[in-house]
Backbone as XML, in Angstrom:
<?xml version="1.0"?>
<chain id="A" units="angstrom">
  <residue number="1" name="MET">
    <atom name="N" x="18.325" y="23.925" z="-18.832"/>
    <atom name="CA" x="17.169" y="23.622" z="-18.245"/>
    <atom name="C" x="16.800" y="25.022" z="-17.648"/>
  </residue>
  <residue number="2" name="SER">
    <atom name="N" x="15.831" y="25.307" z="-17.624"/>
    <atom name="CA" x="15.216" y="26.626" z="-16.370"/>
    <atom name="C" x="15.011" y="26.227" z="-15.317"/>
  </residue>
  <residue number="3" name="TYR">
    <atom name="N" x="14.737" y="27.105" z="-14.219"/>
    <atom name="CA" x="13.816" y="26.303" z="-13.444"/>
    <atom name="C" x="12.660" y="25.413" z="-13.279"/>
  </residue>
  <residue number="4" name="GLU">
    <atom name="N" x="11.657" y="26.246" z="-14.052"/>
    <atom name="CA" x="10.540" y="25.365" z="-13.806"/>
    <atom name="C" x="10.286" y="24.318" z="-13.844"/>
  </residue>
  <residue number="5" name="GLN">
    <atom name="N" x="11.423" y="24.021" z="-15.088"/>
    <atom name="CA" x="11.835" y="22.263" z="-15.737"/>
    <atom name="C" x="11.856" y="21.721" z="-14.525"/>
  </residue>
  <residue number="6" name="LEU">
    <atom name="N" x="12.736" y="22.438" z="-14.238"/>
    <atom name="CA" x="13.278" y="21.828" z="-13.064"/>
    <atom name="C" x="12.984" y="21.335" z="-11.844"/>
  </residue>
  <residue number="7" name="SER">
    <atom name="N" x="11.828" y="22.138" z="-11.548"/>
    <atom name="CA" x="10.679" y="22.166" z="-10.252"/>
    <atom name="C" x="9.522" y="20.521" z="-10.745"/>
  </residue>
  <residue number="8" name="ALA">
    <atom name="N" x="8.924" y="21.610" z="-11.889"/>
    <atom name="CA" x="8.268" y="20.166" z="-12.912"/>
    <atom name="C" x="8.448" y="18.994" z="-12.305"/>
  </residue>
  <residue number="9" name="PHE">
    <atom name="N" x="9.806" y="18.291" z="-13.027"/>
    <atom name="CA" x="10.057" y="17.518" z="-12.643"/>
    <atom name="C" x="10.938" y="17.001" z="-11.661"/>
  </residue>
  <residue number="10" name="ALA">
    <atom name="N" x="11.096" y="17.109" z="-10.649"/>
    <atom name="CA" x="11.481" y="16.683" z="-9.062"/>
    <atom name="C" x="9.494" y="16.704" z="-8.598"/>
  </residue>
  <residue number="11" name="GLN">
    <atom name="N" x="8.956" y="17.255" z="-9.274"/>
    <atom name="CA" x="7.836" y="16.920" z="-8.751"/>
    <atom name="C" x="7.268" y="15.856" z="-8.624"/>
  </residue>
  <residue number="12" name="THR">
    <atom name="N" x="6.277" y="15.828" z="-10.755"/>
    <atom name="CA" x="6.311" y="14.327" z="-10.871"/>
    <atom name="C" x="7.320" y="13.515" z="-10.461"/>
  </residue>
  <residue number="13" name="SER">
    <atom name="N" x="8.804" y="12.958" z="-10.617"/>
    <atom name="CA" x="9.344" y="12.148" z="-10.108"/>
    <atom name="C" x="9.012" y="11.938" z="-8.902"/>
  </residue>
  <residue number="14" name="GLY">
    <atom name="N" x="9.067" y="13.074" z="-7.230"/>
    <atom name="CA" x="8.779" y="12.790" z="-6.370"/>
    <atom name="C" x="7.182" y="11.929" z="-6.088"/>
  </residue>
  <residue number="15" name="MET">
    <atom name="N" x="6.709" y="12.466" z="-7.076"/>
    <atom name="CA" x="5.212" y="11.679" z="-7.066"/>
    <atom name="C" x="5.283" y="10.480" z="-7.377"/>
  </residue>
  <residue number="16" name="ILE">
    <atom name="N" x="5.378" y="9.436" z="-7.976"/>
    <atom name="CA" x="5.627" y="8.850" z="-8.457"/>
    <atom name="C" x="6.258" y="8.031" z="-7.578"/>
  </residue>
  <residue number="17" name="TYR">
    <atom name="N" x="7.657" y="7.988" z="-7.226"/>
    <atom name="CA" x="8.226" y="7.990" z="-6.191"/>
    <atom name="C" x="7.807" y="7.199" z="-4.941"/>
  </residue>
  <residue number="18" name="PHE">
    <atom name="N" x="6.625" y="8.304" z="-4.615"/>
    <atom name="CA" x="6.125" y="8.035" z="-2.923"/>
    <atom name="C" x="4.867" y="7.564" z="-3.002"/>
  </residue>
  <residue number="19" name="MET">
    <atom name="N" x="4.277" y="7.339" z="-4.696"/>
    <atom name="CA" x="3.079" y="6.684" z="-5.021"/>
    <atom name="C" x="3.642" y="4.862" z="-5.094"/>
  </residue>
  <residue number="20" name="THR">
    <atom name="N" x="4.528" y="4.704" z="-5.831"/>
    <atom name="CA" x="5.464" y="3.242" z="-5.647"/>
    <atom name="C" x="5.475" y="3.239" z="-4.710"/>
  </residue>
  <residue number="21" name="ILE">
    <atom name="N" x="6.034" y="3.805" z="-3.396"/>
    <atom name="CA" x="6.572" y="3.941" z="-2.298"/>
    <atom name="C" x="5.228" y="3.381" z="-1.732"/>
  </residue>
  <residue number="22" name="PHE">
    <atom name="N" x="3.896" y="3.807" z="-1.551"/>
    <atom name="CA" x="2.112" y="3.842" z="-0.666"/>
    <atom name="C" x="1.933" y="1.921" z="-1.556"/>
  </residue>
  <residue number="23" name="ALA">
    <atom name="N" x="2.367" y="2.449" z="-2.855"/>
    <atom name="CA" x="1.960" y="0.984" z="-3.064"/>
    <atom name="C" x="2.066" y="-0.188" z="-3.042"/>
  </residue>
  <residue number="24" name="ALA">
    <atom name="N" x="3.524" y="-0.421" z="-2.992"/>
    <atom name="CA" x="4.507" y="-1.639" z="-2.105"/>
    <atom name="C" x="4.008" y="-1.529" z="-0.741"/>
  </residue>
  <residue number="25" name="VAL">
    <atom name="N" x="3.614" y="-0.930" z="-0.309"/>
    <atom name="CA" x="3.260" y="-0.880" z="1.480"/>
    <atom name="C" x="2.133" y="-1.370" z="1.287"/>
  </residue>
  <residue number="26" name="CYS">
    <atom name="N" x="0.970" y="-0.883" z="0.211"/>
    <atom name="CA" x="-0.317" y="-1.458" z="0.833"/>
    <atom name="C" x="-0.541" y="-3.315" z="-0.199"/>
  </residue>
  <residue number="27" name="LEU">
    <atom name="N" x="0.442" y="-3.330" z="-0.910"/>
    <atom name="CA" x="0.638" y="-4.480" z="-1.338"/>
    <atom name="C" x="1.046" y="-5.696" z="0.293"/>
  </residue>
  <residue number="28" name="TYR">
    <atom name="N" x="2.624" y="-5.133" z="0.498"/>
    <atom name="CA" x="2.630" y="-5.850" z="1.706"/>
    <atom name="C" x="1.444" y="-6.018" z="2.757"/>
  </residue>
  <residue number="29" name="VAL">
    <atom name="N" x="0.842" y="-4.795" z="2.695"/>
    <atom name="CA" x="-0.227" y="-4.748" z="3.902"/>
    <atom name="C" x="-1.259" y="-6.254" z="4.099"/>
  </residue>
  <residue number="30" name="PHE">
    <atom name="N" x="-1.770" y="-6.029" z="2.359"/>
    <atom name="CA" x="-2.966" y="-6.751" z="2.128"/>
    <atom name="C" x="-2.627" y="-8.054" z="1.399"/>
  </residue>
  <residue number="31" name="TRP">
    <atom name="N" x="-1.467" y="-8.288" z="1.483"/>
    <atom name="CA" x="-0.769" y="-9.635" z="0.788"/>
    <atom name="C" x="-1.555" y="-10.782" z="2.164"/>
  </residue>
  <residue number="32" name="PRO">
    <atom name="N" x="-2.194" y="-11.892" z="1.264"/>
    <atom name="CA" x="-2.558" y="-12.264" z="1.709"/>
    <atom name="C" x="-2.486" y="-14.140" z="3.285"/>
  </residue>
  <residue number="33" name="SER">
    <atom name="N" x="-0.969" y="-13.621" z="2.939"/>
    <atom name="CA" x="0.071" y="-14.951" z="3.498"/>
    <atom name="C" x="0.546" y="-14.117" z="5.322"/>
  </residue>
  <residue number="34" name="ASN">
    <atom name="N" x="0.618" y="-12.854" z="4.795"/>
    <atom name="CA" x="1.330" y="-11.848" z="5.980"/>
    <atom name="C" x="0.126" y="-11.782" z="6.913"/>
  </residue>
  <residue number="35" name="ARG">
    <atom name="N" x="-1.558" y="-11.998" z="6.986"/>
    <atom name="CA" x="-2.782" y="-11.818" z="7.058"/>
    <atom name="C" x="-2.505" y="-12.663" z="8.919"/>
  </residue>
  <residue number="36" name="ALA">
    <atom name="N" x="-1.856" y="-13.815" z="8.985"/>
    <atom name="CA" x="-1.430" y="-14.077" z="10.331"/>
    <atom name="C" x="-0.597" y="-13.820" z="11.485"/>
  </residue>
  <residue number="37" name="LYS">
    <atom name="N" x="0.153" y="-13.220" z="11.157"/>
    <atom name="CA" x="1.294" y="-11.987" z="11.244"/>
    <atom name="C" x="0.694" y="-10.867" z="11.886"/>
  </residue>
  <residue number="38" name="PHE">
    <atom name="N" x="-0.165" y="-10.479" z="10.919"/>
    <atom name="CA" x="-0.897" y="-8.945" z="11.507"/>
    <atom name="C" x="-1.688" y="-9.667" z="12.459"/>
  </residue>
  <residue number="39" name="ASP">
    <atom name="N" x="-2.729" y="-10.412" z="12.398"/>
    <atom name="CA" x="-3.824" y="-10.966" z="13.581"/>
    <atom name="C" x="-3.108" y="-11.037" z="14.665"/>
  </residue>
  <residue number="40" name="LYS">
    <atom name="N" x="-2.028" y="-11.979" z="14.923"/>
    <atom name="CA" x="-1.157" y="-12.032" z="15.732"/>
    <atom name="C" x="-0.783" y="-11.217" z="16.396"/>
  </residue>
  <residue number="41" name="ALA">
    <atom name="N" x="-0.354" y="-9.880" z="15.601"/>
    <atom name="CA" x="-0.043" y="-8.589" z="16.037"/>
    <atom name="C" x="-0.614" y="-7.798" z="17.143"/>
  </residue>
  <residue number="42" name="ALA">
    <atom name="N" x="-2.445" y="-7.658" z="15.890"/>
    <atom name="CA" x="-3.698" y="-7.038" z="16.919"/>
    <atom name="C" x="-3.911" y="-7.718" z="18.086"/>
  </residue>
  <residue number="43" name="ARG">
    <atom name="N" x="-4.083" y="-9.099" z="18.309"/>
    <atom name="CA" x="-3.928" y="-9.841" z="19.017"/>
    <atom name="C" x="-2.894" y="-9.529" z="20.538"/>
  </residue>
  <residue number="44" name="MET">
    <atom name="N" x="-1.599" y="-9.108" z="20.623"/>
    <atom name="CA" x="-0.943" y="-9.278" z="21.093"/>
    <atom name="C" x="-1.159" y="-8.551" z="22.648"/>
  </residue>
  <residue number="45" name="PRO">
    <atom name="N" x="-1.331" y="-7.034" z="22.235"/>
    <atom name="CA" x="-1.605" y="-6.126" z="24.071"/>
    <atom name="C" x="-3.137" y="-6.812" z="24.555"/>
  </residue>
  <residue number="46" name="LEU">
    <atom name="N" x="-3.752" y="-7.540" z="24.202"/>
    <atom name="CA" x="-5.073" y="-8.613" z="24.484"/>
    <atom name="C" x="-4.074" y="-9.487" z="25.979"/>
  </residue>
  <residue number="47" name="GLU">
    <atom name="N" x="-3.573" y="-9.892" z="24.995"/>
    <atom name="CA" x="-2.891" y="-11.671" z="25.447"/>
    <atom name="C" x="-1.740" y="-11.234" z="26.291"/>
  </residue>
  <residue number="48" name="ASN">
    <atom name="N" x="-1.334" y="-10.126" z="26.939"/>
    <atom name="CA" x="-0.056" y="-9.884" z="27.473"/>
    <atom name="C" x="-0.049" y="-9.688" z="28.827"/>
  </residue>
  <residue number="49" name="GLU">
    <atom name="N" x="-0.244" y="-10.785" z="29.631"/>
    <atom name="CA" x="-0.566" y="-10.838" z="31.029"/>
    <atom name="C" x="0.781" y="-10.518" z="31.893"/>
  </residue>
  <residue number="50" name="ASP">
    <atom name="N" x="1.874" y="-10.130" z="31.554"/>
    <atom name="CA" x="3.427" y="-9.659" z="32.332"/>
    <atom name="C" x="2.860" y="-8.246" z="32.914"/>
  </residue>
  <residue number="51" name="ILE">
    <atom name="N" x="2.044" y="-7.852" z="31.968"/>
    <atom name="CA" x="1.733" y="-6.695" z="32.758"/>
    <atom name="C" x="0.924" y="-6.077" z="34.318"/>
  </residue>
  <residue number="52" name="ASP">
    <atom name="N" x="1.736" y="-5.525" z="35.281"/>
    <atom name="CA" x="1.497" y="-5.251" z="36.434"/>
    <atom name="C" x="-0.377" y="-4.235" z="36.343"/>
  </residue>
  <residue number="53" name="HIS">
    <atom name="N" x="-1.148" y="-4.520" z="37.109"/>
    <atom name="CA" x="-2.229" y="-3.773" z="36.469"/>
    <atom name="C" x="-2.255" y="-2.991" z="37.749"/>
  </residue>
  <residue number="54" name="VAL">
    <atom name="N" x="-2.237" y="-1.464" z="37.632"/>
    <atom name="CA" x="-2.153" y="-0.268" z="38.084"/>
    <atom name="C" x="-4.293" y="-0.405" z="38.575"/>
  </residue>
  <residue number="55" name="ARG">
    <atom name="N" x="-4.146" y="-0.190" z="39.598"/>
    <atom name="CA" x="-5.011" y="0.279" z="40.393"/>
    <atom name="C" x="-5.460" y="1.530" z="40.991"/>
  </residue>
</chain>
């Protein structure tokens, strides 16, 4: 196995690995049952009343 073949294999397998991870993250984020959790997290900074306001 030459350097070029090893390099091409590493690049291809790395691209497939990262595309798989990206697809898994997208599926997790856009899965309908996770919507309530993300909506709650998005409202959290606006609902936090424990912070002392700096004037």
